[in-house]
VOMIBA-311816 format. One line per 2 residues: for each residue x, y, z of C-alpha. Coordinates in nm, 2 decimals, always signed. Each point is the difference from the previous one (the first is absolute). Example, Ala and Ser with C-alpha at 12.3 -4.5 7.8 and 13.67 -1.06 7.14 Angstrom:
+1.23,-0.45,+0.78 ~ +0.14,+0.34,-0.07
//
This chain:
+0.01,+0.01,+0.00 ~ +0.11,+0.33,-0.10
+0.11,+0.24,+0.30 ~ -0.11,+0.36,-0.02
+0.32,+0.23,-0.02 ~ +0.07,+0.21,+0.30
+0.07,+0.37,-0.01 ~ +0.39,-0.04,+0.02
-0.01,-0.20,-0.32 ~ -0.22,+0.25,-0.19
+0.21,+0.31,+0.11 ~ +0.34,-0.15,-0.06
-0.12,-0.15,-0.33 ~ -0.15,+0.32,-0.13
+0.30,+0.21,+0.08 ~ +0.23,-0.25,-0.16
-0.23,-0.01,-0.32 ~ +0.01,+0.39,-0.05
+0.40,+0.00,+0.05 ~ +0.02,-0.23,-0.32
-0.14,+0.25,-0.25 ~ +0.34,+0.15,-0.10
+0.18,-0.34,-0.02 ~ -0.26,-0.19,-0.20
-0.06,+0.26,-0.27 ~ +0.36,-0.06,-0.13
-0.06,-0.36,-0.08 ~ -0.27,+0.11,-0.25
+0.16,+0.31,-0.13 ~ +0.38,-0.06,-0.02
-0.01,-0.30,-0.23 ~ -0.20,+0.21,-0.25
+0.12,+0.36,+0.05 ~ +0.37,-0.06,+0.08
+0.12,+0.13,-0.34 ~ -0.18,+0.33,+0.02
+0.13,+0.03,+0.37 ~ +0.35,-0.03,-0.14
+0.10,-0.33,+0.17 ~ +0.12,-0.33,-0.15
-0.16,-0.34,+0.03 ~ +0.28,-0.11,+0.24
-0.07,+0.30,+0.21 ~ -0.36,-0.10,+0.03
+0.10,-0.33,+0.13 ~ +0.23,+0.15,+0.25
-0.27,+0.26,+0.12 ~ -0.25,-0.27,+0.04
+0.23,-0.21,+0.19 ~ +0.20,+0.25,+0.22
-0.26,+0.03,+0.27 ~ +0.02,-0.38,+0.05
+0.38,-0.01,+0.01 ~ +0.02,+0.26,+0.28
-0.25,-0.21,+0.20 ~ +0.25,-0.28,+0.05
+0.15,+0.24,+0.26 ~ -0.29,+0.21,+0.12
-0.23,-0.30,+0.08 ~ +0.23,-0.09,+0.28
+0.04,+0.36,+0.10 ~ -0.38,+0.02,+0.04
+0.00,-0.34,+0.21 ~ +0.26,+0.16,+0.24
-0.17,+0.33,+0.02 ~ -0.34,-0.16,+0.10
+0.15,-0.12,+0.33 ~ +0.15,+0.35,+0.08
-0.24,+0.27,-0.11 ~ -0.37,+0.07,-0.01
-0.16,-0.17,-0.29 ~ -0.25,+0.31,-0.04
+0.31,+0.23,-0.07 ~ +0.17,-0.26,-0.23
-0.34,-0.07,-0.20 ~ -0.07,+0.37,-0.04
+0.36,+0.10,-0.11 ~ -0.01,-0.26,-0.25
-0.31,+0.13,-0.16 ~ +0.15,+0.35,-0.01
+0.30,-0.13,-0.18 ~ -0.22,-0.19,-0.24
-0.18,+0.32,-0.10 ~ +0.34,+0.19,-0.04
+0.12,-0.27,-0.25 ~ -0.32,+0.06,-0.21
+0.07,+0.36,+0.01 ~ +0.35,-0.05,-0.12
-0.13,-0.16,-0.33 ~ -0.20,+0.31,-0.07
+0.31,+0.22,+0.01 ~ +0.21,-0.17,-0.27
+0.02,-0.32,-0.22 ~ +0.38,-0.01,+0.05
+0.11,-0.35,+0.05 ~ +0.22,+0.07,+0.31
-0.28,+0.19,+0.18 ~ -0.24,-0.27,-0.06
+0.25,-0.25,+0.12 ~ +0.05,+0.16,+0.32
-0.40,+0.04,+0.04 ~ -0.03,-0.38,-0.06
+0.27,-0.08,+0.25 ~ -0.18,+0.23,+0.25
-0.33,-0.17,-0.07 ~ +0.17,-0.35,+0.08
+0.08,+0.13,+0.34 ~ -0.34,+0.13,+0.06
-0.16,-0.31,-0.10 ~ +0.21,-0.22,+0.23
-0.14,+0.18,+0.29 ~ -0.36,+0.02,-0.14
-0.01,-0.36,-0.06 ~ +0.18,-0.12,+0.30
-0.17,+0.21,+0.26 ~ -0.35,-0.04,-0.16
+0.01,-0.38,-0.06 ~ +0.13,-0.07,+0.35
-0.25,+0.22,+0.17 ~ -0.32,-0.15,-0.19
+0.13,-0.36,+0.06 ~ +0.03,+0.07,+0.37
-0.37,+0.05,+0.02 ~ -0.11,-0.34,-0.13
+0.06,-0.36,+0.05 ~ +0.22,-0.23,-0.22
-0.32,-0.18,-0.12 ~ -0.09,+0.32,-0.18
+0.34,+0.10,-0.13 ~ -0.08,-0.06,-0.37
-0.34,+0.19,+0.00 ~ +0.15,+0.29,+0.19
+0.27,+0.03,-0.25 ~ -0.26,-0.02,-0.27
-0.19,+0.30,+0.16 ~ +0.33,+0.19,+0.03
+0.10,-0.07,-0.36 ~ -0.34,+0.07,-0.13
-0.04,+0.35,+0.16 ~ +0.36,+0.10,-0.05
-0.01,-0.08,-0.35 ~ -0.26,+0.23,-0.08
+0.26,+0.24,-0.01 ~ +0.18,-0.21,-0.27
-0.33,-0.01,-0.20 ~ -0.02,+0.39,+0.01
+0.38,+0.04,-0.06 ~ +0.01,-0.24,-0.29
-0.33,+0.08,-0.20 ~ -0.09,+0.35,+0.14
+0.36,+0.10,+0.00 ~ +0.05,-0.10,-0.37
-0.33,+0.17,-0.09 ~ +0.11,+0.33,+0.16
+0.34,-0.03,-0.18 ~ -0.20,-0.03,-0.34
-0.22,+0.29,+0.08 ~ +0.23,+0.24,+0.19
+0.35,-0.10,-0.10 ~ +0.26,-0.18,+0.23
+0.12,+0.29,+0.23 ~ -0.37,+0.15,+0.07
-0.13,-0.35,+0.06 ~ +0.27,-0.08,+0.26
-0.08,+0.32,+0.17 ~ -0.35,-0.12,+0.06
+0.09,-0.33,+0.12 ~ +0.26,+0.16,+0.25
-0.29,+0.22,+0.14 ~ -0.23,-0.30,+0.03
+0.28,-0.21,+0.17 ~ +0.04,+0.26,+0.28
-0.33,-0.15,+0.12 ~ +0.20,-0.30,+0.12
+0.16,+0.21,+0.24 ~ -0.31,+0.11,+0.16
-0.13,-0.36,+0.03 ~ +0.35,-0.09,+0.16
-0.03,+0.29,+0.26 ~ -0.35,-0.13,+0.08
+0.00,-0.37,+0.00 ~ +0.38,-0.10,-0.02
+0.10,-0.26,+0.25 ~ +0.14,+0.11,+0.33
+0.32,-0.14,+0.17 ~ +0.07,-0.36,-0.13
+0.21,-0.21,+0.23 ~ +0.20,-0.22,-0.24
+0.13,-0.35,+0.11 ~ +0.30,+0.02,+0.22
+0.33,+0.03,-0.19 ~ +0.14,-0.32,+0.15
-0.29,-0.19,-0.11 ~ +0.01,+0.15,-0.35
+0.37,-0.07,-0.05 ~ -0.04,-0.35,+0.11
-0.23,-0.07,-0.29 ~ +0.20,-0.15,-0.27
-0.07,-0.05,-0.35 ~ -0.06,-0.38,+0.04
-0.36,-0.07,-0.08 ~ -0.04,+0.34,-0.16
+0.15,-0.11,-0.34 ~ -0.35,-0.07,-0.15
-0.12,+0.34,+0.09 ~ +0.29,+0.16,-0.12
-0.02,-0.17,-0.33 ~ -0.38,+0.08,-0.03
+0.08,+0.37,+0.07 ~ +0.26,+0.01,-0.27
-0.23,-0.17,-0.25 ~ -0.32,+0.21,+0.09
+0.21,+0.33,-0.01 ~ +0.16,-0.10,-0.34
-0.30,-0.10,-0.18 ~ -0.29,+0.24,+0.09
+0.16,+0.33,+0.09 ~ +0.31,-0.09,-0.22
-0.04,-0.20,-0.32 ~ -0.36,+0.07,-0.06
-0.08,+0.36,+0.12 ~ +0.33,+0.14,-0.16
-0.04,-0.15,-0.34 ~ -0.38,-0.03,-0.06
-0.02,+0.34,-0.14 ~ +0.24,-0.10,-0.29
-0.19,-0.33,-0.05 ~ -0.33,+0.19,-0.07
+0.16,+0.29,-0.19 ~ +0.17,-0.24,-0.25
-0.27,-0.26,-0.02 ~ -0.14,-0.01,-0.34
-0.38,+0.01,+0.12 ~ +0.07,+0.29,+0.23
+0.19,+0.18,-0.29 ~ -0.33,+0.03,-0.21
-0.19,+0.13,+0.29 ~ +0.21,+0.23,+0.20
+0.25,+0.28,-0.07 ~ +0.34,+0.02,+0.16
-0.12,+0.25,+0.26 ~ -0.30,-0.19,+0.11
+0.17,-0.31,+0.05 ~ +0.10,+0.14,+0.33
-0.35,+0.01,+0.09 ~ -0.08,-0.34,-0.11
+0.31,-0.13,+0.20 ~ -0.13,+0.19,+0.32
-0.35,-0.15,-0.06 ~ +0.12,-0.35,-0.02
+0.25,+0.03,+0.29 ~ -0.28,+0.17,+0.21
-0.22,-0.31,-0.05 ~ +0.25,-0.18,+0.22
-0.08,+0.23,+0.28 ~ -0.37,+0.02,-0.05
-0.01,-0.38,+0.05 ~ +0.21,+0.05,+0.32
-0.24,+0.26,+0.12 ~ -0.30,-0.20,-0.09
+0.09,-0.35,+0.05 ~ +0.32,+0.00,+0.21
-0.17,-0.07,+0.34 ~ -0.18,-0.31,-0.15
+0.31,-0.10,-0.23 ~ +0.24,+0.04,+0.31
-0.22,-0.23,+0.22 ~ +0.07,-0.29,-0.23
+0.33,-0.03,+0.15 ~ -0.15,-0.01,+0.34
-0.25,-0.26,-0.09 ~ +0.20,-0.25,-0.24
+0.35,+0.09,+0.14 ~ +0.27,+0.22,-0.14
+0.21,-0.30,-0.16 ~ -0.29,-0.15,-0.20
-0.15,+0.34,-0.10 ~ +0.33,+0.15,-0.10
+0.11,-0.29,-0.20 ~ -0.31,+0.00,-0.23
+0.00,+0.38,-0.04 ~ +0.37,-0.01,-0.11
-0.07,-0.27,-0.25 ~ -0.34,+0.19,-0.14
+0.17,+0.33,+0.02 ~ +0.31,-0.13,-0.21
-0.24,-0.16,-0.25 ~ -0.18,+0.33,-0.04
+0.32,+0.20,-0.06 ~ +0.11,-0.25,-0.28
-0.34,+0.02,-0.17 ~ +0.02,+0.38,+0.02
+0.34,+0.01,-0.15 ~ -0.12,-0.21,-0.31
-0.33,+0.17,-0.05 ~ -0.06,+0.24,-0.29
-0.34,+0.15,+0.10 ~ +0.00,+0.28,+0.25
-0.31,-0.14,+0.17 ~ +0.15,-0.33,+0.04
+0.32,+0.16,+0.14 ~ -0.21,+0.18,+0.24
-0.20,-0.28,+0.13 ~ +0.31,-0.22,+0.06
+0.16,+0.29,+0.18 ~ -0.32,+0.02,+0.23
+0.04,-0.37,+0.08 ~ +0.37,+0.06,+0.09
-0.12,+0.31,+0.21 ~ -0.25,-0.22,+0.20
+0.27,-0.27,+0.08 ~ +0.24,+0.27,+0.10
-0.25,+0.14,+0.24 ~ -0.05,-0.32,+0.18
+0.38,-0.06,+0.01 ~ +0.07,+0.35,+0.14
-0.27,-0.02,+0.28 ~ +0.09,-0.36,+0.10
+0.37,+0.00,-0.01 ~ +0.05,+0.36,+0.15
-0.25,-0.07,+0.26 ~ +0.19,-0.30,+0.14
+0.34,+0.16,-0.04 ~ -0.13,+0.29,+0.22
-0.08,-0.24,+0.28 ~ +0.37,-0.11,+0.02
+0.11,+0.32,+0.17 ~ +0.14,+0.33,-0.11
+0.35,-0.11,-0.06 ~ -0.09,-0.29,-0.22
-0.27,+0.20,-0.18 ~ +0.26,+0.27,-0.07
+0.20,-0.27,-0.18 ~ -0.31,-0.13,-0.19
-0.07,+0.35,-0.15 ~ +0.36,+0.04,-0.05
+0.01,-0.30,-0.22 ~ -0.33,+0.13,-0.17
+0.18,+0.33,-0.07 ~ +0.30,-0.17,-0.15
-0.24,-0.16,-0.24 ~ -0.21,+0.31,-0.06
+0.34,+0.19,-0.07 ~ +0.14,-0.25,-0.23
-0.31,-0.06,-0.19 ~ -0.03,+0.34,-0.20
+0.37,+0.01,-0.05 ~ +0.04,-0.35,-0.14
-0.34,+0.01,-0.18 ~ +0.11,+0.32,-0.19
+0.35,-0.13,-0.05 ~ -0.14,-0.31,-0.15
-0.23,+0.20,-0.21 ~ +0.27,+0.20,-0.14
+0.21,-0.32,-0.08 ~ -0.27,-0.21,-0.16
-0.24,+0.27,-0.12 ~ -0.29,-0.21,+0.11
-0.27,+0.20,+0.19 ~ -0.13,-0.33,+0.17
+0.33,-0.12,+0.14 ~ -0.09,+0.16,+0.35
-0.31,-0.20,+0.01 ~ +0.17,-0.33,-0.09
+0.26,+0.05,+0.28 ~ -0.27,+0.06,+0.25
-0.16,-0.31,-0.11 ~ +0.31,-0.21,+0.04
+0.06,+0.15,+0.35 ~ -0.36,-0.10,+0.10
+0.02,-0.35,-0.12 ~ +0.35,-0.06,+0.15
-0.11,+0.13,+0.34 ~ -0.30,-0.22,+0.03
+0.17,-0.29,+0.18 ~ +0.16,+0.25,+0.25
-0.35,+0.13,+0.08 ~ -0.12,-0.36,+0.07
+0.26,-0.04,+0.28 ~ -0.05,+0.35,+0.17
+0.03,-0.01,+0.38 ~ -0.29,+0.13,+0.20
+0.06,+0.20,+0.33
//
């Protein structure tokens, strides 16, 4: 039976969602507009992965800071920094300025995610971990929908810099929500206990974090715009400029599904077990990516990608929910593994695209990762 989310989950999730606007719009806009902004294809890969690389260090900074400082202050300051990074995109399209902003966003997101997830999971039992993460993902990803689709629409209507100004203004609401409903002091696990937790038994979760980060946020999100723009069916229907809007719309479907269905889909892991559910979702999701890479019709590509998004929603809720129950230090290791994958995904996806001149290579790389990870998911440790 589904449990009604409490106020902490609602407030933290809402603030998190609004903070994502400036980050998510770049995934829809940069793959299409990068030449007009004066940056290269390789620089697109760097920009879309830089915020993940920096989190390999800042995730552990966030973990340590939670045990020493008021989490309300940490959460609010992270929101302020997120708004400032979006403001930086409005000033110039210089690659180096944008790179610094992406690094700053990575630092902000480490605190937003670590503080937020641990606070909401502290309010529920392990029996509802998947469902609670589903609710958190569902609400927070409304910001991704707005950033991907709404942001791309604003860019088409107003131009890049004007659209980013509006997104920066709207993002400032996250600071208001953080001040009103951010979690208070969060007492973390004792340092001795955290340091005694070895990587033994965590290998499965580290592997899954690496795969989920590389495939969804990495290979798929970073290269899907090129797949749509160069797809023969898409070329007959859309201009080069509106391809960004099409990309944003399709990527936004993922977060619409998370918003509407994530609590229900997340509860599947609670009901059937994270091992069985994750194994099935990895195999089905991998098959969907292979089909999307081979399809020529835009409607078929879209349908198969939606199937992939559904399986990814189940995986994110179930595995992240279980990983969050392992303690702050081990959760920091899990999200760092996910960030390694998410950082490498866009970079290697675009490098492969340049090397093979094949728009679908990112989808095929993602499919291979999902299929190869299925035996690992079947042996995940619980608790």
